[in-house]
PALUMRO-537322 format. One record per residue (C-alpha): residue number from 1; residue in three letters; y, z negated, x. Coordinates in steps of 0.05 Angstrom, whole numbers, plus 5000, padded with zeros to 4 digits. Example, Ala and Ser with C-alpha at 12.3 -4.5 7.8 and 13.67 -1.06 7.14 Angstrom:
! residues 2
<pt num="1" residuo="ALA" c2="4910" c3="4844" c1="5246"/>
<pt num="2" residuo="SER" c2="4979" c3="4857" c1="5273"/>
END
This chain:
! residues 345
<pt num="1" residuo="MET" c2="6914" c3="7800" c1="7543"/>
<pt num="2" residuo="ARG" c2="6876" c3="7842" c1="7492"/>
<pt num="3" residuo="VAL" c2="6910" c3="7905" c1="7467"/>
<pt num="4" residuo="LEU" c2="6884" c3="7954" c1="7415"/>
<pt num="5" residuo="GLN" c2="6919" c3="8021" c1="7415"/>
<pt num="6" residuo="LEU" c2="6917" c3="8065" c1="7353"/>
<pt num="7" residuo="GLY" c2="6931" c3="8139" c1="7362"/>
<pt num="8" residuo="PRO" c2="6903" c3="8206" c1="7386"/>
<pt num="9" residuo="TYR" c2="6848" c3="8200" c1="7438"/>
<pt num="10" residuo="PRO" c2="6831" c3="8262" c1="7479"/>
<pt num="11" residuo="PRO" c2="6809" c3="8316" c1="7473"/>
<pt num="12" residuo="PRO" c2="6855" c3="8352" c1="7466"/>
<pt num="13" residuo="HIS" c2="6901" c3="8327" c1="7521"/>
<pt num="14" residuo="GLY" c2="6970" c3="8326" c1="7492"/>
<pt num="15" residuo="GLY" c2="7030" c3="8285" c1="7512"/>
<pt num="16" residuo="VAL" c2="7015" c3="8226" c1="7466"/>
<pt num="17" residuo="GLN" c2="6942" c3="8225" c1="7488"/>
<pt num="18" residuo="SER" c2="6963" c3="8224" c1="7561"/>
<pt num="19" residuo="ASN" c2="7011" c3="8166" c1="7549"/>
<pt num="20" residuo="LEU" c2="6958" c3="8127" c1="7512"/>
<pt num="21" residuo="MET" c2="6908" c3="8139" c1="7568"/>
<pt num="22" residuo="ALA" c2="6958" c3="8119" c1="7621"/>
<pt num="23" residuo="ILE" c2="6972" c3="8052" c1="7587"/>
<pt num="24" residuo="ARG" c2="6897" c3="8040" c1="7578"/>
<pt num="25" residuo="HIS" c2="6883" c3="8054" c1="7652"/>
<pt num="26" residuo="TYR" c2="6941" c3="8010" c1="7675"/>
<pt num="27" residuo="LEU" c2="6920" c3="7951" c1="7632"/>
<pt num="28" residuo="ARG" c2="6847" c3="7954" c1="7653"/>
<pt num="29" residuo="CYS" c2="6867" c3="7959" c1="7726"/>
<pt num="30" residuo="HIS" c2="6907" c3="7895" c1="7716"/>
<pt num="31" residuo="GLY" c2="6851" c3="7855" c1="7684"/>
<pt num="32" residuo="ALA" c2="6871" c3="7864" c1="7611"/>
<pt num="33" residuo="ALA" c2="6825" c3="7890" c1="7556"/>
<pt num="34" residuo="CYS" c2="6848" c3="7953" c1="7521"/>
<pt num="35" residuo="GLY" c2="6811" c3="7987" c1="7464"/>
<pt num="36" residuo="VAL" c2="6829" c3="8050" c1="7425"/>
<pt num="37" residuo="ILE" c2="6821" c3="8071" c1="7353"/>
<pt num="38" residuo="ASN" c2="6825" c3="8147" c1="7349"/>
<pt num="39" residuo="LEU" c2="6868" c3="8170" c1="7291"/>
<pt num="40" residuo="THR" c2="6853" c3="8245" c1="7295"/>
<pt num="41" residuo="ARG" c2="6799" c3="8289" c1="7264"/>
<pt num="42" residuo="HIS" c2="6764" c3="8290" c1="7332"/>
<pt num="43" residuo="ARG" c2="6697" c3="8253" c1="7329"/>
<pt num="44" residuo="SER" c2="6653" c3="8225" c1="7384"/>
<pt num="45" residuo="ARG" c2="6608" c3="8166" c1="7395"/>
<pt num="46" residuo="ASN" c2="6638" c3="8096" c1="7398"/>
<pt num="47" residuo="GLY" c2="6635" c3="8067" c1="7468"/>
<pt num="48" residuo="ASP" c2="6674" c3="8034" c1="7523"/>
<pt num="49" residuo="GLU" c2="6722" c3="8002" c1="7472"/>
<pt num="50" residuo="VAL" c2="6738" c3="8070" c1="7442"/>
<pt num="51" residuo="TYR" c2="6725" c3="8077" c1="7367"/>
<pt num="52" residuo="PHE" c2="6722" c3="8139" c1="7324"/>
<pt num="53" residuo="PRO" c2="6726" c3="8117" c1="7250"/>
<pt num="54" residuo="LYS" c2="6702" c3="8168" c1="7199"/>
<pt num="55" residuo="ASN" c2="6753" c3="8151" c1="7146"/>
<pt num="56" residuo="ALA" c2="6812" c3="8107" c1="7128"/>
<pt num="57" residuo="ALA" c2="6768" c3="8050" c1="7103"/>
<pt num="58" residuo="GLU" c2="6731" c3="8047" c1="7169"/>
<pt num="59" residuo="THR" c2="6797" c3="8047" c1="7206"/>
<pt num="60" residuo="LEU" c2="6822" c3="7988" c1="7166"/>
<pt num="61" residuo="TRP" c2="6756" c3="7951" c1="7177"/>
<pt num="62" residuo="LEU" c2="6761" c3="7961" c1="7253"/>
<pt num="63" residuo="ILE" c2="6833" c3="7936" c1="7254"/>
<pt num="64" residuo="ALA" c2="6814" c3="7874" c1="7216"/>
<pt num="65" residuo="LYS" c2="6750" c3="7858" c1="7254"/>
<pt num="66" residuo="LEU" c2="6762" c3="7876" c1="7327"/>
<pt num="67" residuo="PRO" c2="6785" c3="7816" c1="7369"/>
<pt num="68" residuo="TYR" c2="6851" c3="7841" c1="7397"/>
<pt num="69" residuo="ASP" c2="6918" c3="7803" c1="7402"/>
<pt num="70" residuo="ILE" c2="6966" c3="7862" c1="7403"/>
<pt num="71" residuo="LEU" c2="6962" c3="7925" c1="7359"/>
<pt num="72" residuo="HIS" c2="6999" c3="7984" c1="7390"/>
<pt num="73" residuo="LEU" c2="7008" c3="8043" c1="7343"/>
<pt num="74" residuo="HIS" c2="7027" c3="8112" c1="7371"/>
<pt num="75" residuo="ILE" c2="7061" c3="8159" c1="7321"/>
<pt num="76" residuo="GLY" c2="7087" c3="8230" c1="7329"/>
<pt num="77" residuo="GLY" c2="7116" c3="8279" c1="7279"/>
<pt num="78" residuo="ASN" c2="7143" c3="8254" c1="7213"/>
<pt num="79" residuo="LEU" c2="7141" c3="8185" c1="7183"/>
<pt num="80" residuo="THR" c2="7094" c3="8202" c1="7126"/>
<pt num="81" residuo="PHE" c2="7074" c3="8153" c1="7072"/>
<pt num="82" residuo="ARG" c2="7004" c3="8149" c1="7103"/>
<pt num="83" residuo="LEU" c2="7032" c3="8129" c1="7171"/>
<pt num="84" residuo="LEU" c2="7080" c3="8079" c1="7140"/>
<pt num="85" residuo="ALA" c2="7023" c3="8047" c1="7102"/>
<pt num="86" residuo="LEU" c2="6982" c3="8042" c1="7166"/>
<pt num="87" residuo="SER" c2="7043" c3="8012" c1="7201"/>
<pt num="88" residuo="LEU" c2="7052" c3="7960" c1="7147"/>
<pt num="89" residuo="LEU" c2="6979" c3="7940" c1="7152"/>
<pt num="90" residuo="CYS" c2="6985" c3="7931" c1="7228"/>
<pt num="91" residuo="CYS" c2="7048" c3="7888" c1="7219"/>
<pt num="92" residuo="TRP" c2="7016" c3="7844" c1="7166"/>
<pt num="93" residuo="MET" c2="6952" c3="7828" c1="7204"/>
<pt num="94" residuo="PRO" c2="6949" c3="7753" c1="7215"/>
<pt num="95" residuo="ARG" c2="6952" c3="7725" c1="7287"/>
<pt num="96" residuo="ARG" c2="6969" c3="7795" c1="7314"/>
<pt num="97" residuo="LYS" c2="7031" c3="7824" c1="7345"/>
<pt num="98" residuo="ALA" c2="7049" c3="7896" c1="7326"/>
<pt num="99" residuo="VAL" c2="7081" c3="7947" c1="7371"/>
<pt num="100" residuo="LEU" c2="7101" c3="8018" c1="7354"/>
<pt num="101" residuo="THR" c2="7115" c3="8077" c1="7400"/>
<pt num="102" residuo="PHE" c2="7150" c3="8135" c1="7364"/>
<pt num="103" residuo="HIS" c2="7138" c3="8199" c1="7403"/>
<pt num="104" residuo="SER" c2="7174" c3="8250" c1="7360"/>
<pt num="105" residuo="GLY" c2="7231" c3="8277" c1="7402"/>
<pt num="106" residuo="GLY" c2="7260" c3="8320" c1="7346"/>
<pt num="107" residuo="TYR" c2="7255" c3="8272" c1="7287"/>
<pt num="108" residuo="ALA" c2="7323" c3="8239" c1="7298"/>
<pt num="109" residuo="THR" c2="7360" c3="8304" c1="7286"/>
<pt num="110" residuo="SER" c2="7316" c3="8328" c1="7228"/>
<pt num="111" residuo="PRO" c2="7341" c3="8321" c1="7155"/>
<pt num="112" residuo="GLU" c2="7295" c3="8261" c1="7147"/>
<pt num="113" residuo="GLY" c2="7321" c3="8228" c1="7210"/>
<pt num="114" residuo="ARG" c2="7394" c3="8240" c1="7193"/>
<pt num="115" residuo="SER" c2="7383" c3="8204" c1="7126"/>
<pt num="116" residuo="ALA" c2="7355" c3="8141" c1="7160"/>
<pt num="117" residuo="SER" c2="7378" c3="8078" c1="7126"/>
<pt num="118" residuo="PRO" c2="7357" c3="8004" c1="7121"/>
<pt num="119" residuo="ARG" c2="7349" c3="8015" c1="7046"/>
<pt num="120" residuo="THR" c2="7292" c3="8065" c1="7055"/>
<pt num="121" residuo="LEU" c2="7217" c3="8050" c1="7054"/>
<pt num="122" residuo="ALA" c2="7214" c3="8071" c1="7127"/>
<pt num="123" residuo="GLY" c2="7269" c3="8022" c1="7144"/>
<pt num="124" residuo="PHE" c2="7233" c3="7965" c1="7109"/>
<pt num="125" residuo="VAL" c2="7167" c3="7980" c1="7145"/>
<pt num="126" residuo="LEU" c2="7197" c3="7991" c1="7214"/>
<pt num="127" residuo="ARG" c2="7233" c3="7925" c1="7213"/>
<pt num="128" residuo="ARG" c2="7166" c3="7890" c1="7207"/>
<pt num="129" residuo="PHE" c2="7145" c3="7910" c1="7278"/>
<pt num="130" residuo="ASP" c2="7151" c3="7857" c1="7332"/>
<pt num="131" residuo="ARG" c2="7172" c3="7911" c1="7383"/>
<pt num="132" residuo="ILE" c2="7187" c3="7985" c1="7379"/>
<pt num="133" residuo="ILE" c2="7186" c3="8034" c1="7438"/>
<pt num="134" residuo="ALA" c2="7231" c3="8095" c1="7432"/>
<pt num="135" residuo="VAL" c2="7220" c3="8154" c1="7479"/>
<pt num="136" residuo="ASN" c2="7293" c3="8173" c1="7484"/>
<pt num="137" residuo="GLU" c2="7362" c3="8147" c1="7466"/>
<pt num="138" residuo="GLU" c2="7366" c3="8189" c1="7402"/>
<pt num="139" residuo="ILE" c2="7305" c3="8152" c1="7376"/>
<pt num="140" residuo="VAL" c2="7336" c3="8085" c1="7397"/>
<pt num="141" residuo="ASP" c2="7396" c3="8102" c1="7353"/>
<pt num="142" residuo="LEU" c2="7350" c3="8124" c1="7297"/>
<pt num="143" residuo="PHE" c2="7317" c3="8056" c1="7293"/>
<pt num="144" residuo="ARG" c2="7384" c3="8022" c1="7294"/>
<pt num="145" residuo="ARG" c2="7403" c3="8064" c1="7233"/>
<pt num="146" residuo="PHE" c2="7338" c3="8040" c1="7200"/>
<pt num="147" residuo="GLY" c2="7364" c3="7970" c1="7210"/>
<pt num="148" residuo="VAL" c2="7316" c3="7948" c1="7266"/>
<pt num="149" residuo="ALA" c2="7347" c3="7892" c1="7308"/>
<pt num="150" residuo="ASN" c2="7371" c3="7914" c1="7378"/>
<pt num="151" residuo="ASP" c2="7328" c3="7862" c1="7413"/>
<pt num="152" residuo="ARG" c2="7265" c3="7893" c1="7383"/>
<pt num="153" residuo="VAL" c2="7277" c3="7965" c1="7406"/>
<pt num="154" residuo="TYR" c2="7260" c3="7986" c1="7477"/>
<pt num="155" residuo="SER" c2="7275" c3="8053" c1="7509"/>
<pt num="156" residuo="ILE" c2="7214" c3="8070" c1="7551"/>
<pt num="157" residuo="LYS" c2="7195" c3="8141" c1="7568"/>
<pt num="158" residuo="PRO" c2="7122" c3="8162" c1="7563"/>
<pt num="159" residuo="HIS" c2="7079" c3="8160" c1="7625"/>
<pt num="160" residuo="ALA" c2="7021" c3="8205" c1="7643"/>
<pt num="161" residuo="MET" c2="6964" c3="8193" c1="7690"/>
<pt num="162" residuo="PRO" c2="6979" c3="8226" c1="7757"/>
<pt num="163" residuo="ALA" c2="6954" c3="8298" c1="7755"/>
<pt num="164" residuo="ARG" c2="6891" c3="8306" c1="7796"/>
<pt num="165" residuo="ILE" c2="6857" c3="8373" c1="7809"/>
<pt num="166" residuo="THR" c2="6782" c3="8374" c1="7802"/>
<pt num="167" residuo="ASP" c2="6729" c3="8426" c1="7818"/>
<pt num="168" residuo="THR" c2="6725" c3="8448" c1="7745"/>
<pt num="169" residuo="PRO" c2="6724" c3="8524" c1="7745"/>
<pt num="170" residuo="LEU" c2="6776" c3="8563" c1="7706"/>
<pt num="171" residuo="PRO" c2="6754" c3="8601" c1="7643"/>
<pt num="172" residuo="THR" c2="6737" c3="8672" c1="7662"/>
<pt num="173" residuo="ASP" c2="6799" c3="8702" c1="7628"/>
<pt num="174" residuo="LEU" c2="6846" c3="8654" c1="7663"/>
<pt num="175" residuo="ALA" c2="6814" c3="8665" c1="7730"/>
<pt num="176" residuo="ALA" c2="6822" c3="8740" c1="7721"/>
<pt num="177" residuo="PHE" c2="6894" c3="8731" c1="7699"/>
<pt num="178" residuo="PHE" c2="6913" c3="8692" c1="7762"/>
<pt num="179" residuo="ALA" c2="6877" c3="8742" c1="7806"/>
<pt num="180" residuo="ALA" c2="6916" c3="8801" c1="7777"/>
<pt num="181" residuo="ARG" c2="6985" c3="8774" c1="7759"/>
<pt num="182" residuo="SER" c2="7044" c3="8758" c1="7805"/>
<pt num="183" residuo="PRO" c2="7088" c3="8725" c1="7787"/>
<pt num="184" residuo="ALA" c2="7042" c3="8687" c1="7740"/>
<pt num="185" residuo="LEU" c2="7081" c3="8650" c1="7686"/>
<pt num="186" residuo="LEU" c2="7048" c3="8594" c1="7647"/>
<pt num="187" residuo="THR" c2="7065" c3="8552" c1="7587"/>
<pt num="188" residuo="VAL" c2="7024" c3="8496" c1="7555"/>
<pt num="189" residuo="GLY" c2="7038" c3="8470" c1="7485"/>
<pt num="190" residuo="LEU" c2="7028" c3="8482" c1="7411"/>
<pt num="191" residuo="LEU" c2="7036" c3="8550" c1="7380"/>
<pt num="192" residuo="GLU" c2="7090" c3="8526" c1="7333"/>
<pt num="193" residuo="ASP" c2="7162" c3="8547" c1="7319"/>
<pt num="194" residuo="GLU" c2="7194" c3="8491" c1="7358"/>
<pt num="195" residuo="TYR" c2="7162" c3="8516" c1="7423"/>
<pt num="196" residuo="ASP" c2="7203" c3="8580" c1="7420"/>
<pt num="197" residuo="LEU" c2="7147" c3="8622" c1="7450"/>
<pt num="198" residuo="PRO" c2="7175" c3="8691" c1="7429"/>
<pt num="199" residuo="ILE" c2="7231" c3="8682" c1="7480"/>
<pt num="200" residuo="GLN" c2="7178" c3="8678" c1="7535"/>
<pt num="201" residuo="VAL" c2="7146" c3="8742" c1="7511"/>
<pt num="202" residuo="GLU" c2="7214" c3="8776" c1="7513"/>
<pt num="203" residuo="LEU" c2="7227" c3="8747" c1="7582"/>
<pt num="204" residuo="LEU" c2="7163" c3="8779" c1="7608"/>
<pt num="205" residuo="GLY" c2="7186" c3="8847" c1="7583"/>
<pt num="206" residuo="ARG" c2="7250" c3="8841" c1="7622"/>
<pt num="207" residuo="LEU" c2="7215" c3="8818" c1="7686"/>
<pt num="208" residuo="LEU" c2="7165" c3="8876" c1="7684"/>
<pt num="209" residuo="ARG" c2="7222" c3="8925" c1="7697"/>
<pt num="210" residuo="ASP" c2="7223" c3="8899" c1="7769"/>
<pt num="211" residuo="PHE" c2="7160" c3="8858" c1="7778"/>
<pt num="212" residuo="HIS" c2="7105" c3="8905" c1="7755"/>
<pt num="213" residuo="GLN" c2="7047" c3="8856" c1="7763"/>
<pt num="214" residuo="ALA" c2="7079" c3="8798" c1="7725"/>
<pt num="215" residuo="GLY" c2="7041" c3="8763" c1="7670"/>
<pt num="216" residuo="LEU" c2="7047" c3="8706" c1="7620"/>
<pt num="217" residuo="ALA" c2="6991" c3="8658" c1="7600"/>
<pt num="218" residuo="ILE" c2="6998" c3="8613" c1="7540"/>
<pt num="219" residuo="ILE" c2="6952" c3="8552" c1="7533"/>
<pt num="220" residuo="GLY" c2="6948" c3="8519" c1="7466"/>
<pt num="221" residuo="SER" c2="6936" c3="8530" c1="7392"/>
<pt num="222" residuo="GLY" c2="6974" c3="8522" c1="7327"/>
<pt num="223" residuo="SER" c2="6996" c3="8550" c1="7260"/>
<pt num="224" residuo="ARG" c2="7037" c3="8607" c1="7290"/>
<pt num="225" residuo="GLU" c2="6980" c3="8639" c1="7328"/>
<pt num="226" residuo="SER" c2="6973" c3="8699" c1="7281"/>
<pt num="227" residuo="ALA" c2="7048" c3="8713" c1="7282"/>
<pt num="228" residuo="LEU" c2="7049" c3="8706" c1="7358"/>
<pt num="229" residuo="ARG" c2="6990" c3="8754" c1="7365"/>
<pt num="230" residuo="ALA" c2="7026" c3="8804" c1="7321"/>
<pt num="231" residuo="LEU" c2="7089" c3="8799" c1="7363"/>
<pt num="232" residuo="ILE" c2="7050" c3="8808" c1="7428"/>
<pt num="233" residuo="ALA" c2="7011" c3="8868" c1="7399"/>
<pt num="234" residuo="SER" c2="7076" c3="8902" c1="7383"/>
<pt num="235" residuo="LYS" c2="7096" c3="8904" c1="7456"/>
<pt num="236" residuo="GLU" c2="7076" c3="8959" c1="7503"/>
<pt num="237" residuo="TYR" c2="7060" c3="8905" c1="7555"/>
<pt num="238" residuo="ALA" c2="7013" c3="8867" c1="7508"/>
<pt num="239" residuo="SER" c2="6958" c3="8867" c1="7560"/>
<pt num="240" residuo="ARG" c2="7002" c3="8826" c1="7607"/>
<pt num="241" residuo="VAL" c2="7003" c3="8767" c1="7558"/>
<pt num="242" residuo="LEU" c2="6942" c3="8722" c1="7554"/>
<pt num="243" residuo="LEU" c2="6933" c3="8676" c1="7494"/>
<pt num="244" residuo="CYS" c2="6883" c3="8625" c1="7520"/>
<pt num="245" residuo="GLY" c2="6875" c3="8578" c1="7461"/>
<pt num="246" residuo="ASP" c2="6858" c3="8506" c1="7477"/>
<pt num="247" residuo="VAL" c2="6833" c3="8496" c1="7548"/>
<pt num="248" residuo="PRO" c2="6800" c3="8432" c1="7577"/>
<pt num="249" residuo="HIS" c2="6851" c3="8387" c1="7610"/>
<pt num="250" residuo="SER" c2="6820" c3="8394" c1="7679"/>
<pt num="251" residuo="ALA" c2="6825" c3="8470" c1="7675"/>
<pt num="252" residuo="THR" c2="6896" c3="8465" c1="7648"/>
<pt num="253" residuo="LEU" c2="6917" c3="8424" c1="7708"/>
<pt num="254" residuo="ARG" c2="6885" c3="8476" c1="7755"/>
<pt num="255" residuo="SER" c2="6924" c3="8530" c1="7718"/>
<pt num="256" residuo="ILE" c2="6989" c3="8492" c1="7725"/>
<pt num="257" residuo="ALA" c2="6976" c3="8483" c1="7799"/>
<pt num="258" residuo="GLN" c2="6958" c3="8557" c1="7808"/>
<pt num="259" residuo="CYS" c2="7014" c3="8590" c1="7768"/>
<pt num="260" residuo="HIS" c2="7079" c3="8610" c1="7801"/>
<pt num="261" residuo="ILE" c2="7127" c3="8584" c1="7748"/>
<pt num="262" residuo="PHE" c2="7115" c3="8534" c1="7691"/>
<pt num="263" residuo="LEU" c2="7157" c3="8547" c1="7628"/>
<pt num="264" residuo="ARG" c2="7177" c3="8497" c1="7574"/>
<pt num="265" residuo="THR" c2="7222" c3="8531" c1="7523"/>
<pt num="266" residuo="THR" c2="7232" c3="8488" c1="7462"/>
<pt num="267" residuo="LEU" c2="7281" c3="8482" c1="7405"/>
<pt num="268" residuo="TYR" c2="7273" c3="8407" c1="7409"/>
<pt num="269" residuo="ASP" c2="7228" c3="8365" c1="7452"/>
<pt num="270" residuo="GLY" c2="7211" c3="8296" c1="7477"/>
<pt num="271" residuo="ASP" c2="7193" c3="8277" c1="7548"/>
<pt num="272" residuo="ALA" c2="7138" c3="8329" c1="7557"/>
<pt num="273" residuo="ILE" c2="7079" c3="8303" c1="7597"/>
<pt num="274" residuo="SER" c2="7061" c3="8374" c1="7619"/>
<pt num="275" residuo="VAL" c2="7129" c3="8381" c1="7653"/>
<pt num="276" residuo="ARG" c2="7116" c3="8318" c1="7693"/>
<pt num="277" residuo="GLU" c2="7046" c3="8342" c1="7711"/>
<pt num="278" residuo="ALA" c2="7074" c3="8408" c1="7736"/>
<pt num="279" residuo="LEU" c2="7126" c3="8372" c1="7778"/>
<pt num="280" residuo="HIS" c2="7073" c3="8326" c1="7807"/>
<pt num="281" residuo="LEU" c2="7032" c3="8387" c1="7826"/>
<pt num="282" residuo="GLY" c2="7092" c3="8419" c1="7860"/>
<pt num="283" residuo="THR" c2="7100" c3="8477" c1="7811"/>
<pt num="284" residuo="PRO" c2="7171" c3="8501" c1="7796"/>
<pt num="285" residuo="VAL" c2="7189" c3="8484" c1="7724"/>
<pt num="286" residuo="ILE" c2="7241" c3="8519" c1="7680"/>
<pt num="287" residuo="ALA" c2="7255" c3="8483" c1="7615"/>
<pt num="288" residuo="THR" c2="7307" c3="8480" c1="7560"/>
<pt num="289" residuo="ASP" c2="7356" c3="8424" c1="7569"/>
<pt num="290" residuo="ASN" c2="7339" c3="8368" c1="7520"/>
<pt num="291" residuo="GLY" c2="7380" c3="8315" c1="7555"/>
<pt num="292" residuo="MET" c2="7320" c3="8278" c1="7583"/>
<pt num="293" residuo="ARG" c2="7283" c3="8323" c1="7632"/>
<pt num="294" residuo="PRO" c2="7260" c3="8291" c1="7696"/>
<pt num="295" residuo="GLN" c2="7294" c3="8306" c1="7762"/>
<pt num="296" residuo="GLY" c2="7271" c3="8371" c1="7793"/>
<pt num="297" residuo="VAL" c2="7268" c3="8413" c1="7729"/>
<pt num="298" residuo="ARG" c2="7310" c3="8477" c1="7727"/>
<pt num="299" residuo="LEU" c2="7348" c3="8472" c1="7662"/>
<pt num="300" residuo="VAL" c2="7370" c3="8528" c1="7615"/>
<pt num="301" residuo="PRO" c2="7404" c3="8526" c1="7546"/>
<pt num="302" residuo="ILE" c2="7362" c3="8528" c1="7484"/>
<pt num="303" residuo="SER" c2="7343" c3="8599" c1="7460"/>
<pt num="304" residuo="ASN" c2="7385" c3="8633" c1="7515"/>
<pt num="305" residuo="LEU" c2="7343" c3="8691" c1="7540"/>
<pt num="306" residuo="ASP" c2="7396" c3="8714" c1="7590"/>
<pt num="307" residuo="ALA" c2="7398" c3="8645" c1="7623"/>
<pt num="308" residuo="LEU" c2="7323" c3="8640" c1="7622"/>
<pt num="309" residuo="GLU" c2="7316" c3="8708" c1="7656"/>
<pt num="310" residuo="GLU" c2="7369" c3="8690" c1="7708"/>
<pt num="311" residuo="GLU" c2="7336" c3="8625" c1="7727"/>
<pt num="312" residuo="THR" c2="7267" c3="8657" c1="7729"/>
<pt num="313" residuo="ARG" c2="7292" c3="8712" c1="7775"/>
<pt num="314" residuo="ARG" c2="7325" c3="8658" c1="7818"/>
<pt num="315" residuo="VAL" c2="7258" c3="8623" c1="7827"/>
<pt num="316" residuo="ILE" c2="7223" c3="8689" c1="7842"/>
<pt num="317" residuo="SER" c2="7275" c3="8707" c1="7894"/>
<pt num="318" residuo="THR" c2="7260" c3="8643" c1="7933"/>
<pt num="319" residuo="GLY" c2="7190" c3="8668" c1="7945"/>
<pt num="320" residuo="MET" c2="7161" c3="8623" c1="7890"/>
<pt num="321" residuo="LYS" c2="7150" c3="8568" c1="7940"/>
<pt num="322" residuo="LYS" c2="7119" c3="8505" c1="7913"/>
<pt num="323" residuo="ASN" c2="7164" c3="8445" c1="7908"/>
<pt num="324" residuo="THR" c2="7145" c3="8381" c1="7944"/>
<pt num="325" residuo="ARG" c2="7098" c3="8342" c1="7900"/>
<pt num="326" residuo="GLN" c2="7132" c3="8286" c1="7864"/>
<pt num="327" residuo="GLN" c2="7102" c3="8217" c1="7868"/>
<pt num="328" residuo="THR" c2="7088" c3="8187" c1="7800"/>
<pt num="329" residuo="GLY" c2="7112" c3="8116" c1="7797"/>
<pt num="330" residuo="GLU" c2="7090" c3="8064" c1="7747"/>
<pt num="331" residuo="THR" c2="7158" c3="8036" c1="7725"/>
<pt num="332" residuo="ASN" c2="7147" c3="8057" c1="7653"/>
<pt num="333" residuo="LEU" c2="7078" c3="8026" c1="7650"/>
<pt num="334" residuo="GLU" c2="7105" c3="7962" c1="7682"/>
<pt num="335" residuo="ALA" c2="7157" c3="7959" c1="7626"/>
<pt num="336" residuo="VAL" c2="7103" c3="7966" c1="7572"/>
<pt num="337" residuo="PHE" c2="7061" c3="7912" c1="7606"/>
<pt num="338" residuo="ALA" c2="7122" c3="7866" c1="7609"/>
<pt num="339" residuo="LEU" c2="7135" c3="7879" c1="7535"/>
<pt num="340" residuo="TYR" c2="7063" c3="7858" c1="7518"/>
<pt num="341" residuo="SER" c2="7069" c3="7796" c1="7562"/>
<pt num="342" residuo="ASP" c2="7133" c3="7776" c1="7527"/>
<pt num="343" residuo="LEU" c2="7099" c3="7779" c1="7460"/>
<pt num="344" residuo="GLN" c2="7045" c3="7730" c1="7483"/>
<pt num="345" residuo="ARG" c2="7094" c3="7676" c1="7503"/>
END
């Protein structure tokens, strides 16, 4: 078996990157070859079957020339014309099988997703794939509305590598934050509207009435950074909020393990890898209910500050004890491996 994955290769370490790396690790541990073509702006040296093309032409050349049997494309966000063109190329490559994983948890309910139809360009392209992996049942239904045959769509949640803490030191500002703040709240994600970060800033203000050493650290970057900084600066407790920017994955894992509560407040979301990492590390997780959170997450309604405060205080009242670490099984990876094997028959 020779699989070539196309998608984002870390850094940074987001959910799609973690899923891609987990598949690669599993395949190589089971004797299969697995290369990666990075599709982000991140550049590094080619090596160990990982390729960093400089432009679209080089990407197409690699797809055509590299000797792999299965092309597995990882897509998140919207189905842009550029991504549909790349998808069509993968599907039309001779003597290759094409697999797609669509990671966008909120696309199905977006205006574009609600207008899905077999008569669209997206519907035409998606029906060319040999297999499609959907990360939740809403995405499964989306592909059915695009006209993809039921026997080609598989519901398989993303899988991350088990979280492992290393000796990597924390950045100075994060180390100082954890030394001074209790309870220490942490969130990891993009600084975008869908992550509903202002509600976390408001939550901290309420907690500080009773927990005078509380603090909130936010790891990540995005287009809403300036607006978020302005919101934080308008608060009298601005010094209690730490905007960390992007942090190396090893230091992020240490932060998740060290914080008292991990927050995931989103307007819409997929199966967040950071949530599973926090559970694996034994950190209490409070997240908005998206219908697909793993067992052990404390759920609150979307954009409900009162419920978020109530659940946070409930965790604090228990002494902020760590949960028992969850064992990370490989059922999802086994399902992906079985899908690949079926295509080779």
